[in-house]
Residue frames relative to the residue before (quaternion, step in Angstrom):
aa qw qx qy qz dx dy dz
M 1.0000 0.0000 0.0000 0.0000 0.00 0.00 0.00
V 0.6322 0.5028 -0.3271 0.4905 3.60 1.01 -0.77
E 0.6634 0.5383 -0.2930 0.4292 3.48 0.84 -0.98
R 0.6363 0.5144 -0.3024 0.4889 3.58 1.07 -0.96
K 0.6338 0.5396 -0.3165 0.4550 3.57 0.93 -0.88
E 0.6600 0.5182 -0.2839 0.4640 3.60 0.97 -1.03
R 0.6582 0.4900 -0.3212 0.4727 3.59 0.97 -0.90
A 0.6249 0.5507 -0.3397 0.4368 3.53 0.93 -0.76
Q 0.6673 0.4883 -0.2782 0.4888 3.55 0.95 -1.02
A 0.6466 0.4986 -0.3448 0.4631 3.69 0.96 -0.65
R 0.6321 0.5279 -0.3287 0.4623 3.57 1.07 -0.72
A 0.6674 0.4916 -0.2898 0.4786 3.48 0.98 -0.96
K 0.6317 0.5228 -0.3242 0.4717 3.62 1.00 -0.59
A 0.6810 0.4643 -0.2951 0.4832 3.53 0.95 -0.89
T 0.6395 0.5057 -0.3507 0.4609 3.59 1.02 -0.62
A 0.6276 0.5163 -0.3411 0.4724 3.69 1.05 -0.68
N 0.7460 0.3723 -0.2409 0.4969 3.66 0.99 -0.71
A 0.4805 0.6426 -0.4600 0.3803 3.63 1.18 0.15
P 0.5517 -0.6122 0.4497 0.3443 3.60 -1.13 0.51
G 0.4241 -0.7238 0.4943 0.2276 3.50 -1.01 0.87
P 0.7060 -0.4656 0.3187 0.4280 3.62 -1.25 0.11
T 0.6989 0.4548 -0.2711 0.4809 3.63 1.09 -0.55
E 0.5942 0.5665 -0.3969 0.4104 3.63 1.16 -0.17
I 0.2750 -0.7537 0.5869 0.1083 3.59 -0.89 1.00
R 0.2341 -0.8098 0.5315 0.0828 3.55 -0.47 1.26
S 0.6041 0.5837 -0.3468 0.4173 3.57 1.21 -0.65
H 0.3973 -0.6964 0.5350 0.2664 3.53 -0.74 0.99
L 0.6256 0.5689 -0.3493 0.4038 3.63 0.94 -0.78
V 0.6895 0.4802 -0.2835 0.4623 3.50 0.88 -1.08
R 0.6276 0.5100 -0.3571 0.4675 3.65 0.95 -0.77
T 0.6345 0.5218 -0.3539 0.4471 3.68 0.86 -0.83
E 0.6883 0.4571 -0.3033 0.4747 3.66 0.81 -1.03
L 0.6435 0.5309 -0.3470 0.4285 3.60 0.83 -0.66
L 0.6141 0.5254 -0.3305 0.4874 3.54 1.06 -0.83
K 0.6656 0.5080 -0.3136 0.4478 3.60 0.76 -0.97
A 0.6580 0.5262 -0.2856 0.4567 3.52 1.03 -0.86
S 0.6552 0.4960 -0.2964 0.4866 3.55 1.01 -0.74
V 0.6239 0.5053 -0.3626 0.4732 3.58 0.97 -0.66
W 0.6726 0.4943 -0.2985 0.4628 3.63 0.84 -0.92
L 0.6428 0.5057 -0.3314 0.4705 3.59 1.04 -0.81
G 0.6506 0.5220 -0.3197 0.4495 3.59 0.96 -0.86
L 0.6485 0.5161 -0.3110 0.4652 3.54 1.01 -0.85
A 0.6438 0.5053 -0.3027 0.4885 3.60 1.01 -0.78
L 0.6583 0.4857 -0.3206 0.4774 3.65 0.98 -0.64
L 0.6458 0.4949 -0.3368 0.4739 3.56 1.07 -0.75
I 0.6258 0.5120 -0.3639 0.4624 3.64 0.92 -0.69
G 0.6600 0.5090 -0.3119 0.4561 3.56 0.87 -0.96
A 0.6545 0.4885 -0.3250 0.4769 3.65 0.93 -0.78
C 0.6189 0.5227 -0.3601 0.4627 3.71 0.98 -0.56
I 0.6330 0.5347 -0.3248 0.4559 3.54 1.01 -0.95
V 0.7121 0.4584 -0.2672 0.4598 3.54 0.78 -1.07
L 0.7502 0.3572 -0.1799 0.5266 3.66 0.93 -0.83
V 0.2779 0.7984 -0.5107 0.1564 3.70 1.12 0.20
Q 0.6695 0.5039 -0.3385 0.4281 3.69 0.91 -0.85
P 0.6857 0.4519 -0.3302 0.4654 3.66 0.81 -0.81
I 0.6081 0.5461 -0.3559 0.4530 3.57 1.07 -0.57
L 0.6356 0.5082 -0.3047 0.4950 3.60 1.02 -0.79
L 0.6491 0.5140 -0.3175 0.4623 3.56 0.98 -0.73
I 0.6446 0.4893 -0.3142 0.4964 3.60 0.96 -0.78
F 0.6568 0.4634 -0.3467 0.4834 3.67 0.83 -0.75
A 0.6255 0.5217 -0.3613 0.4540 3.69 0.96 -0.65
A 0.6162 0.5117 -0.3571 0.4806 3.60 1.21 -0.70
I 0.6177 0.5480 -0.3396 0.4504 3.62 0.99 -0.73
V 0.6548 0.5223 -0.2945 0.4601 3.54 1.03 -0.78
M 0.6449 0.4951 -0.2826 0.5091 3.53 1.21 -0.87
A 0.6170 0.5403 -0.3447 0.4567 3.60 1.03 -0.67
S 0.6573 0.5156 -0.3120 0.4525 3.52 1.06 -0.88
M 0.6367 0.5237 -0.3189 0.4676 3.59 1.12 -0.61
L 0.6451 0.4969 -0.3074 0.4924 3.60 1.04 -0.89
D 0.6466 0.5247 -0.3024 0.4638 3.61 1.02 -0.91
G 0.6902 0.4776 -0.3034 0.4510 3.49 0.92 -0.81
G 0.6263 0.5106 -0.3488 0.4748 3.58 1.08 -0.54
T 0.6203 0.5411 -0.3343 0.4590 3.55 1.12 -0.73
R 0.6771 0.4905 -0.3038 0.4569 3.51 0.87 -0.93
L 0.6190 0.5399 -0.3066 0.4810 3.63 1.08 -0.86
L 0.6791 0.4888 -0.2902 0.4645 3.54 0.86 -0.90
G 0.6390 0.5369 -0.3449 0.4295 3.60 1.13 -0.65
R 0.5509 0.5953 -0.4157 0.4115 3.65 1.16 -0.17
V 0.7979 0.2883 -0.1678 0.5021 3.57 1.03 -0.60
L 0.7448 0.2880 -0.1515 0.5825 3.56 1.35 -0.28
P 0.1395 -0.8425 0.5191 0.0351 3.55 0.06 1.30
I 0.3564 0.6859 -0.5512 0.3142 3.57 0.32 1.34
A 0.7388 -0.4434 0.2745 0.4270 3.53 -1.27 0.16
R 0.6236 -0.5953 0.3508 0.3657 3.59 -1.04 0.73
G 0.6294 0.5500 -0.3421 0.4294 3.56 1.02 -0.79
W 0.6463 0.5167 -0.3160 0.4642 3.60 1.00 -0.72
R 0.6511 0.5065 -0.3246 0.4629 3.52 1.00 -0.89
L 0.6551 0.5003 -0.3255 0.4632 3.57 0.92 -0.88
L 0.6235 0.5292 -0.3497 0.4571 3.60 1.01 -0.68
I 0.6321 0.5258 -0.3165 0.4731 3.55 0.92 -0.80
V 0.6576 0.4982 -0.3201 0.4657 3.66 0.91 -0.84
C 0.6795 0.4764 -0.3241 0.4542 3.62 0.90 -1.00
L 0.6518 0.5320 -0.3202 0.4354 3.62 1.02 -0.83
T 0.6164 0.5294 -0.3283 0.4817 3.60 1.14 -0.72
L 0.6748 0.4736 -0.3121 0.4722 3.61 0.93 -0.84
L 0.6553 0.4864 -0.3369 0.4695 3.62 1.03 -0.64
A 0.6124 0.5505 -0.3282 0.4628 3.55 1.12 -0.65
F 0.6293 0.5209 -0.3072 0.4881 3.59 1.00 -0.85
M 0.6835 0.4896 -0.2992 0.4512 3.62 0.83 -0.88
I 0.6282 0.5133 -0.3094 0.4961 3.60 1.09 -0.81
W 0.6563 0.5055 -0.3212 0.4588 3.62 0.84 -0.87
T 0.6614 0.5264 -0.3085 0.4362 3.48 0.89 -0.90
M 0.7042 0.4465 -0.2687 0.4822 3.55 0.93 -0.89
M 0.7210 0.4866 -0.2670 0.4147 3.64 0.94 -0.78
F 0.7805 0.3540 -0.1259 0.4997 3.44 0.90 -1.14
A 0.7919 0.3247 -0.1211 0.5028 3.56 0.90 -1.12
G 0.5480 0.6927 -0.3516 0.3101 3.36 1.34 -0.41
S 0.6348 0.5319 -0.3005 0.4731 3.57 1.06 -0.82
Q 0.6807 0.4757 -0.2948 0.4726 3.51 0.84 -1.01
I 0.6875 0.4720 -0.2926 0.4680 3.64 0.85 -0.88
A 0.6137 0.5272 -0.3479 0.4737 3.66 1.07 -0.56
D 0.6558 0.4979 -0.3129 0.4734 3.55 0.93 -0.78
Q 0.6628 0.4837 -0.3043 0.4839 3.54 1.01 -0.78
A 0.6445 0.5542 -0.3184 0.4196 3.55 0.99 -0.71
A 0.6238 0.5727 -0.3086 0.4332 3.46 1.22 -0.75
T 0.7218 0.4162 -0.2118 0.5109 3.49 1.21 -0.66
L 0.5244 0.6641 -0.4118 0.3382 3.57 1.19 -0.37
Q 0.6238 0.5372 -0.3512 0.4461 3.56 0.91 -0.85
K 0.6658 0.5193 -0.3029 0.4419 3.58 0.82 -1.03
V 0.6739 0.4913 -0.3056 0.4594 3.60 0.93 -0.87
V 0.6951 0.4710 -0.2910 0.4586 3.52 0.81 -0.96
M 0.6281 0.5297 -0.3303 0.4646 3.63 0.98 -0.72
S 0.6868 0.4859 -0.2968 0.4519 3.52 0.92 -0.88
Q 0.6392 0.4795 -0.3299 0.5027 3.59 1.04 -0.65
V 0.6287 0.5122 -0.3589 0.4621 3.64 0.90 -0.67
E 0.6568 0.5153 -0.3072 0.4568 3.60 0.93 -0.85
R 0.6165 0.5224 -0.3188 0.4953 3.60 1.18 -0.71
L 0.6987 0.4553 -0.2978 0.4646 3.53 0.90 -0.81
A 0.5843 0.5250 -0.3690 0.4968 3.64 1.17 -0.63
G 0.6593 0.5138 -0.3202 0.4458 3.68 0.88 -0.90
W 0.6487 0.4754 -0.3385 0.4884 3.64 0.94 -0.78
A 0.6677 0.4925 -0.3369 0.4452 3.69 0.89 -0.65
S 0.6286 0.5027 -0.3441 0.4835 3.61 1.11 -0.63
D 0.6501 0.5173 -0.3403 0.4403 3.68 0.99 -0.81
H 0.7250 0.4116 -0.2400 0.4974 3.62 1.14 -0.55
G 0.6263 -0.5990 0.3298 0.3743 3.51 1.11 0.65
M 0.5025 0.6600 -0.4513 0.3289 3.69 0.95 0.50
G 0.7262 -0.4142 0.2519 0.4874 3.59 1.11 0.43
N 0.4350 -0.6636 0.5242 0.3091 3.50 -1.23 0.28
L 0.1108 -0.8177 0.5648 0.0037 3.61 -0.34 1.39
Q 0.0939 -0.7830 0.6149 0.0020 3.51 -0.73 1.19
L 0.0671 0.8320 -0.5406 0.1053 3.55 -0.20 1.33
D 0.0239 0.7821 -0.6226 0.0116 3.53 -1.01 0.83
T 0.7336 -0.4297 0.2856 0.4423 3.57 -1.24 0.08
K 0.6848 0.5013 -0.2948 0.4391 3.58 0.91 -0.91
T 0.6355 0.5166 -0.3348 0.4660 3.57 1.05 -0.73
I 0.6647 0.5075 -0.3156 0.4483 3.54 0.84 -0.81
S 0.6975 0.4780 -0.2647 0.4636 3.51 0.90 -0.92
D 0.6137 0.5302 -0.3407 0.4756 3.55 1.13 -0.53
N 0.6756 0.4972 -0.2828 0.4652 3.50 0.97 -0.95
F 0.6432 0.5297 -0.3092 0.4584 3.48 1.17 -0.72
A 0.6754 0.4724 -0.2878 0.4877 3.56 0.99 -0.71
G 0.6450 0.5241 -0.3187 0.4558 3.48 1.16 -0.57
T 0.5914 0.5787 -0.3284 0.4557 3.50 1.23 -0.71
F 0.7845 0.3253 -0.1488 0.5065 3.54 0.77 -1.08
G 0.6405 -0.5766 0.3476 0.3693 3.64 1.09 0.51
R 0.7365 -0.4264 0.3158 0.4196 3.42 -1.44 -0.10
V 0.1630 -0.7403 0.6397 0.1270 3.58 -1.15 0.78
T 0.3501 -0.7752 0.4916 0.1868 3.54 -0.39 1.21
A 0.6933 -0.4966 0.3341 0.4013 3.51 -1.40 0.34
A 0.5876 0.6128 -0.3654 0.3818 3.63 1.19 -0.47
V 0.7762 0.1630 -0.1092 0.5992 3.62 1.17 -0.46
G 0.4490 0.7234 -0.4151 0.3207 3.62 1.25 0.32
S 0.7529 0.2587 -0.1759 0.5791 3.65 1.15 -0.16
V 0.6626 -0.4915 0.3786 0.4195 3.47 -1.37 0.17
V 0.6735 0.4972 -0.3194 0.4441 3.60 0.91 -0.75
G 0.6579 0.5105 -0.2930 0.4698 3.47 1.17 -0.85
A 0.6100 0.5446 -0.3359 0.4674 3.54 1.09 -0.63
F 0.6698 0.5065 -0.2965 0.4549 3.57 0.91 -1.01
T 0.6313 0.5355 -0.3226 0.4589 3.53 1.07 -0.93
S 0.6885 0.4810 -0.3179 0.4399 3.57 0.84 -0.98
V 0.6329 0.5332 -0.3456 0.4424 3.61 0.98 -0.72
V 0.6468 0.5242 -0.3116 0.4580 3.56 1.03 -0.86
M 0.6649 0.4853 -0.3235 0.4667 3.58 0.99 -0.91
I 0.6225 0.5314 -0.3510 0.4549 3.63 1.01 -0.76
L 0.6737 0.5043 -0.3078 0.4438 3.61 0.90 -0.81
I 0.6615 0.4976 -0.3007 0.4737 3.60 1.01 -0.90
L 0.6857 0.4828 -0.2974 0.4563 3.59 0.90 -0.86
G 0.6303 0.5397 -0.3153 0.4606 3.47 1.12 -0.83
I 0.6568 0.4892 -0.3301 0.4693 3.62 0.87 -0.73
F 0.6489 0.5150 -0.3182 0.4610 3.60 0.91 -0.87
I 0.6664 0.4692 -0.3065 0.4917 3.65 0.89 -0.75
A 0.6736 0.4914 -0.3109 0.4562 3.70 0.93 -0.74
I 0.5950 0.5781 -0.3975 0.3921 3.56 1.08 -0.51
E 0.8026 -0.0412 0.0497 0.5930 3.56 0.97 -0.88
P 0.1060 -0.8506 0.5118 0.0573 3.58 0.34 1.25
R 0.6033 0.5881 -0.3472 0.4119 3.62 1.16 -0.64
L 0.5800 0.6005 -0.3666 0.4106 3.47 1.11 -0.72
Y 0.6980 0.4413 -0.2480 0.5065 3.59 0.79 -1.00
E 0.6531 0.5062 -0.3414 0.4480 3.63 0.89 -0.70
R 0.6448 0.4913 -0.3110 0.4961 3.63 1.05 -0.81
G 0.6529 0.5246 -0.3262 0.4383 3.65 1.01 -0.63
V 0.6534 0.4793 -0.3087 0.4980 3.52 1.10 -0.58
A 0.6410 0.5206 -0.3091 0.4718 3.55 1.09 -0.77
W 0.6184 0.5530 -0.3592 0.4275 3.63 0.95 -0.68
M 0.6702 0.4703 -0.3337 0.4671 3.63 1.09 -0.49
L 0.6209 0.5169 -0.3535 0.4715 3.71 1.20 -0.06
P 0.6536 -0.5111 0.4032 0.3861 3.47 -1.38 0.45
M 0.6402 -0.5643 0.3613 0.3757 3.57 -1.02 0.55
K 0.7049 0.4830 -0.2711 0.4431 3.51 1.01 -0.91
N 0.6916 0.4437 -0.2953 0.4875 3.62 1.21 -0.14
R 0.4600 0.7074 -0.4317 0.3187 3.61 1.23 -0.08
E 0.6900 0.4772 -0.3236 0.4376 3.61 0.79 -0.84
D 0.6600 0.4842 -0.3246 0.4738 3.51 0.96 -0.72
F 0.5999 0.5674 -0.3360 0.4532 3.57 1.14 -0.60
Y 0.6457 0.5017 -0.3164 0.4808 3.58 1.00 -0.82
I 0.6483 0.5038 -0.3173 0.4746 3.57 0.93 -0.94
T 0.6977 0.4657 -0.3236 0.4378 3.68 0.74 -0.73
T 0.6315 0.5155 -0.3300 0.4759 3.59 1.01 -0.89
A 0.6477 0.5228 -0.3419 0.4362 3.64 0.89 -0.78
R 0.6372 0.4986 -0.3084 0.5002 3.61 0.98 -0.81
M 0.6619 0.5126 -0.3107 0.4501 3.64 0.93 -0.79
G 0.6357 0.4976 -0.3180 0.4971 3.51 1.06 -0.92
F 0.6519 0.4996 -0.3445 0.4547 3.75 0.77 -0.83
T 0.7044 0.4572 -0.2959 0.4552 3.63 0.82 -0.93
L 0.6507 0.5200 -0.3271 0.4463 3.59 0.98 -0.72
R 0.6077 0.5486 -0.3292 0.4705 3.60 1.10 -0.78
R 0.7186 0.4612 -0.2597 0.4511 3.50 0.74 -1.07
L 0.6000 0.5635 -0.3248 0.4658 3.58 1.14 -0.84
M 0.7034 0.4476 -0.2779 0.4771 3.54 0.81 -1.04
A 0.6368 0.5458 -0.3466 0.4201 3.62 0.88 -0.72
G 0.6661 0.4835 -0.2930 0.4864 3.47 1.07 -0.77
R 0.5978 0.5554 -0.3309 0.4739 3.60 1.19 -0.72
L 0.6946 0.4630 -0.3128 0.4531 3.52 0.83 -0.94
L 0.6262 0.5671 -0.3221 0.4273 3.56 1.10 -0.75
G 0.6447 0.5165 -0.2874 0.4849 3.45 1.13 -0.85
M 0.6679 0.4902 -0.3272 0.4545 3.56 0.91 -0.89
L 0.6236 0.5334 -0.3318 0.4653 3.62 1.01 -0.73
V 0.7091 0.4495 -0.2986 0.4539 3.57 0.77 -0.91
E 0.6707 0.4845 -0.3175 0.4633 3.68 0.88 -0.90
G 0.6825 0.5016 -0.3153 0.4279 3.63 0.88 -0.93
I 0.6965 0.4659 -0.2753 0.4711 3.62 0.85 -0.97
G 0.6528 0.5218 -0.3012 0.4592 3.54 0.98 -1.04
T 0.6692 0.4967 -0.3043 0.4614 3.60 0.90 -0.80
W 0.6573 0.5145 -0.3091 0.4558 3.53 0.94 -0.87
L 0.7097 0.4367 -0.2876 0.4721 3.64 0.81 -0.85
A 0.6370 0.5170 -0.3441 0.4567 3.54 0.97 -0.71
C 0.6512 0.4971 -0.3242 0.4731 3.63 0.96 -0.89
L 0.6474 0.4909 -0.3480 0.4678 3.70 0.94 -0.62
A 0.6475 0.5180 -0.3368 0.4461 3.60 0.98 -0.71
V 0.8051 0.3245 -0.1802 0.4625 3.65 0.78 -0.74
G 0.5627 -0.6740 0.3398 0.3371 3.49 1.38 0.08
V 0.3257 0.7288 -0.5347 0.2773 3.59 1.18 0.63
P 0.5384 -0.6594 0.4410 0.2843 3.58 -0.86 0.97
M 0.8487 0.1609 -0.0961 0.4946 3.63 -1.07 0.57
A 0.0670 0.8556 -0.5092 0.0639 3.49 1.04 0.93
A 0.6415 0.5304 -0.3331 0.4430 3.59 0.86 -0.86
L 0.6979 0.4642 -0.2863 0.4642 3.59 0.77 -0.99
M 0.6378 0.5342 -0.3332 0.4436 3.59 1.03 -0.72
G 0.6458 0.5088 -0.3058 0.4801 3.50 1.11 -0.84
L 0.6663 0.4991 -0.3085 0.4603 3.64 0.93 -0.82
L 0.6855 0.4841 -0.2948 0.4570 3.58 0.92 -0.85
T 0.6098 0.5519 -0.3003 0.4830 3.57 1.15 -0.81
G 0.6973 0.4539 -0.2748 0.4819 3.59 0.91 -0.85
L 0.6696 0.4574 -0.3436 0.4736 3.63 0.90 -0.67
L 0.7043 0.4419 -0.3063 0.4635 3.62 0.84 -0.81
A 0.5387 0.5823 -0.4417 0.4191 3.68 1.06 0.01
F 0.5149 0.6109 -0.4360 0.4143 3.59 1.21 0.04
I 0.6936 0.4042 -0.2442 0.5439 3.54 1.33 -0.44
P 0.3225 -0.7538 0.5285 0.2203 3.65 -0.15 1.01
N 0.8239 0.2197 -0.2029 0.4814 3.59 -1.38 0.59
I 0.7993 0.3200 -0.1989 0.4681 3.58 0.12 -1.34
G 0.6258 0.5553 -0.3482 0.4228 3.65 0.90 -0.80
A 0.6739 0.4914 -0.3015 0.4621 3.57 0.99 -0.92
I 0.6207 0.5280 -0.3426 0.4675 3.66 0.98 -0.67
V 0.6754 0.4941 -0.2950 0.4611 3.66 0.88 -0.92
S 0.6945 0.4786 -0.2927 0.4505 3.47 0.81 -1.06
G 0.6452 0.5146 -0.3369 0.4532 3.64 1.06 -0.87
A 0.6305 0.5472 -0.3482 0.4263 3.60 0.94 -0.79
L 0.6834 0.4802 -0.2795 0.4736 3.52 0.89 -0.99
L 0.6499 0.5097 -0.3292 0.4576 3.62 0.98 -0.72
I 0.6823 0.4745 -0.2908 0.4741 3.60 0.93 -0.73
L 0.6352 0.5040 -0.3377 0.4779 3.57 0.99 -0.79
V 0.6684 0.4788 -0.2999 0.4838 3.71 0.88 -0.84
G 0.6313 0.5435 -0.3285 0.4451 3.67 1.01 -0.74
F 0.7010 0.4424 -0.2745 0.4874 3.55 0.88 -0.96
S 0.5433 0.5800 -0.4338 0.4245 3.71 1.10 -0.20
A 0.6959 0.4395 -0.2612 0.5044 3.64 1.11 -0.48
G 0.7511 -0.3433 0.2307 0.5146 3.62 1.13 -0.01
T 0.6248 -0.5400 0.3877 0.4096 3.58 -1.25 0.38
D 0.6336 0.5346 -0.3509 0.4354 3.62 0.85 -0.87
V 0.6912 0.4489 -0.2966 0.4824 3.63 0.75 -0.96
G 0.6182 0.5310 -0.3600 0.4542 3.60 0.98 -0.60
L 0.6650 0.4591 -0.3238 0.4921 3.66 0.91 -0.77
W 0.5994 0.5147 -0.3822 0.4793 3.62 1.05 -0.58
A 0.6517 0.5232 -0.3337 0.4361 3.60 0.86 -0.78
I 0.5918 0.5282 -0.3408 0.5046 3.65 1.10 -0.62
V 0.6690 0.4968 -0.3090 0.4584 3.61 0.87 -0.88
I 0.6284 0.5468 -0.3272 0.4461 3.52 1.00 -0.92
Y 0.6758 0.5335 -0.2978 0.4123 3.56 0.91 -1.11
F 0.6656 0.5001 -0.2878 0.4733 3.57 0.96 -1.01
I 0.6674 0.4895 -0.3409 0.4458 3.65 0.84 -0.89
V 0.6952 0.4929 -0.2927 0.4337 3.64 0.85 -0.80
Q 0.6664 0.4622 -0.2945 0.5056 3.48 1.11 -0.75
T 0.6337 0.5459 -0.3462 0.4249 3.56 1.00 -0.44
V 0.6181 0.5050 -0.3167 0.5125 3.51 1.21 -0.79
D 0.6764 0.4893 -0.3117 0.4538 3.61 0.82 -0.85
G 0.7339 0.4689 -0.2274 0.4358 3.51 0.84 -1.08
Y 0.7927 0.3458 -0.1505 0.4789 3.63 1.03 -0.74
L 0.7388 0.3358 -0.2292 0.5375 3.48 1.28 -0.20
I 0.7650 0.3783 -0.2431 0.4610 3.58 0.61 -1.01
V 0.6648 0.5164 -0.3266 0.4299 3.63 0.77 -1.03
P 0.6855 0.4721 -0.3206 0.4522 3.68 0.75 -1.00
M 0.6315 0.5662 -0.3155 0.4256 3.53 1.06 -0.79
V 0.6829 0.4639 -0.2479 0.5069 3.52 1.08 -0.88
A 0.6232 0.5455 -0.3373 0.4476 3.54 1.00 -0.86
K 0.6121 0.5537 -0.3565 0.4377 3.70 0.93 -0.55
Q 0.7344 0.4088 -0.2249 0.4930 3.57 1.08 -0.81
T 0.7528 0.3106 -0.1599 0.5579 3.63 1.12 -0.38
V 0.7196 -0.3706 0.3548 0.4679 3.49 -1.44 -0.28
D 0.3373 -0.7455 0.5519 0.1608 3.54 -0.86 0.99
L 0.0553 -0.8292 0.5562 0.0026 3.58 -0.30 1.14
A 0.4537 -0.6712 0.5116 0.2863 3.67 -0.77 0.91
P 0.5650 -0.6168 0.4350 0.3334 3.64 -1.01 0.87
A 0.6743 0.4944 -0.3092 0.4531 3.63 0.90 -0.79
L 0.6095 0.5296 -0.3539 0.4720 3.59 1.09 -0.66
V 0.6742 0.5055 -0.2802 0.4599 3.63 0.95 -0.95
L 0.6505 0.5086 -0.2954 0.4805 3.62 1.08 -0.85
G 0.6548 0.5003 -0.3035 0.4783 3.52 0.93 -0.87
A 0.6391 0.5229 -0.3248 0.4611 3.63 0.99 -0.79
Q 0.6284 0.5498 -0.3127 0.4528 3.54 1.12 -0.93
I 0.6402 0.5222 -0.2989 0.4776 3.57 0.93 -0.99
L 0.7203 0.4695 -0.2680 0.4347 3.54 0.73 -1.04
F 0.6750 0.4791 -0.2827 0.4848 3.64 0.87 -1.04
G 0.6737 0.5186 -0.3038 0.4299 3.55 0.96 -0.92
A 0.6752 0.4568 -0.3130 0.4873 3.59 1.06 -0.59
L 0.7248 0.4446 -0.2620 0.4564 3.57 1.02 -0.64
L 0.8135 0.2349 -0.0834 0.5254 3.57 0.99 -0.88
G 0.5460 -0.6497 0.4005 0.3456 3.67 1.14 0.10
I 0.8277 -0.2249 0.1633 0.4875 3.57 -1.30 -0.49
M 0.6519 0.5408 -0.3166 0.4269 3.60 0.94 -0.83
G 0.6510 0.5206 -0.2729 0.4803 3.42 1.08 -0.76
L 0.6456 0.4951 -0.3241 0.4827 3.53 1.12 -0.61
F 0.6609 0.4981 -0.3123 0.4665 3.58 0.98 -0.71
L 0.7707 0.3827 -0.1806 0.4763 3.61 0.99 -0.81
A 0.3802 0.7557 -0.4743 0.2437 3.64 1.29 0.12
D 0.6896 0.5012 -0.3037 0.4255 3.49 0.91 -0.93
P 0.6695 0.4757 -0.3324 0.4637 3.67 0.79 -0.74
I 0.6230 0.5446 -0.3345 0.4510 3.57 1.04 -0.90
V 0.6673 0.4883 -0.3123 0.4677 3.68 0.90 -0.86
A 0.6347 0.5468 -0.3120 0.4482 3.55 1.00 -0.84
M 0.6618 0.4843 -0.2964 0.4895 3.59 0.96 -0.89
I 0.6326 0.5207 -0.3225 0.4740 3.64 0.87 -0.83
K 0.6884 0.4891 -0.2980 0.4451 3.55 0.85 -0.83
V 0.6168 0.5021 -0.3469 0.4971 3.63 1.10 -0.69
A 0.6672 0.5046 -0.3375 0.4316 3.60 0.85 -0.76
L 0.6668 0.4804 -0.3080 0.4793 3.54 0.92 -0.82
E 0.6158 0.5330 -0.3558 0.4584 3.68 1.00 -0.59
R 0.6672 0.5051 -0.2984 0.4590 3.46 0.94 -0.82
E 0.6211 0.5310 -0.3205 0.4791 3.56 1.12 -0.83
A 0.6608 0.4965 -0.3217 0.4619 3.61 1.00 -0.84
E 0.5931 0.5707 -0.3367 0.4574 3.61 1.14 -0.62
R 0.6582 0.5029 -0.2845 0.4826 3.54 0.98 -0.98
N 0.6635 0.4939 -0.3105 0.4685 3.60 0.87 -0.89
A 0.6550 0.5076 -0.3143 0.4632 3.62 0.91 -0.88
A 0.6434 0.5060 -0.3270 0.4723 3.63 1.03 -0.82
G 0.6238 0.5561 -0.3103 0.4531 3.57 1.03 -0.78
V 0.6715 0.4653 -0.3071 0.4883 3.54 0.88 -0.97
K 0.6709 0.4989 -0.3415 0.4293 3.67 0.79 -0.87
R 0.6519 0.5029 -0.3314 0.4608 3.64 0.95 -0.77
K 0.6947 0.4602 -0.3184 0.4520 3.53 0.97 -0.67
T 0.5947 0.5411 -0.3588 0.4741 3.54 1.21 -0.43
T 0.6244 0.5347 -0.3102 0.4774 3.56 1.01 -0.88
A 0.6981 0.4738 -0.2861 0.4541 3.59 0.85 -0.89
D 0.6428 0.5005 -0.3325 0.4752 3.61 1.05 -0.60
T 0.6788 0.4501 -0.3206 0.4836 3.64 1.03 -0.67
């Protein structure tokens, strides 16, 4: 009886320790399933990025905004030794005051000029198309809808988040709010991301993010300086020579200066078309203004900024703008330069790590 009971207990114990129907004993099967799960997870991650591309771009734009606010706070700290929170508040209030001033005092004038800009540009384009037709270059039929459709097709899809005036305003507000929150305590979010990484990778993560922050602050400082110089310079020069809609031309030139290469081409084309609408002499002066402003920005401001930040080749930036513009729309076009700069910093840091590892291995072997 006792033996029978012991045998039953042994069978029960063996059954409890036996593999279940869901346990995979084969090492090969387990390895292949692990590989398949990795590829499936990667595919799901890529799909999620495609679906959530617009929110991701808005978050990155908020990081860019936070870098500008943080850079202004650090710059203000050199002349005003007060707490960081007060300096950030001064920077935010200055930005708010500038936006209110633009809408209240310059808004009416710019709105009136913007109402006539489309008519002036379209009339000049029609004259140019007529001249081309007269010289045997084909019959060009251009209207506002055709140009806008071609423009949107050139720079890829524009999603609903930024596809309307309300959507664009909402996106700008979200970028400002997120940027302010990130600029208030950037270390908090940095530590949160580092907490999700393995312990051995956290030190390298902090070094990489510090370099990215430094590069992004300097890059945006140079961009803001270029926008200020081009905008004010174009406005004053247009006033001096009598180019119509001088305030609007200065505003558009300054805003488009945020986009290297393409922004200068678009602003230059608009400036020249508006200049020739007032006469040949004014149009020639508009060409001179464009080349002077772009020369100052290209040979003084850009080299000065490039020495302090990551030096990006113009062809690389233009190629990234075309790629991101086609894939991600207007937001991708605006953020192509910062994205490329961050990727380059990360690759340079990875190259340093690899070089340090090779050097340590060589030293250990000798």
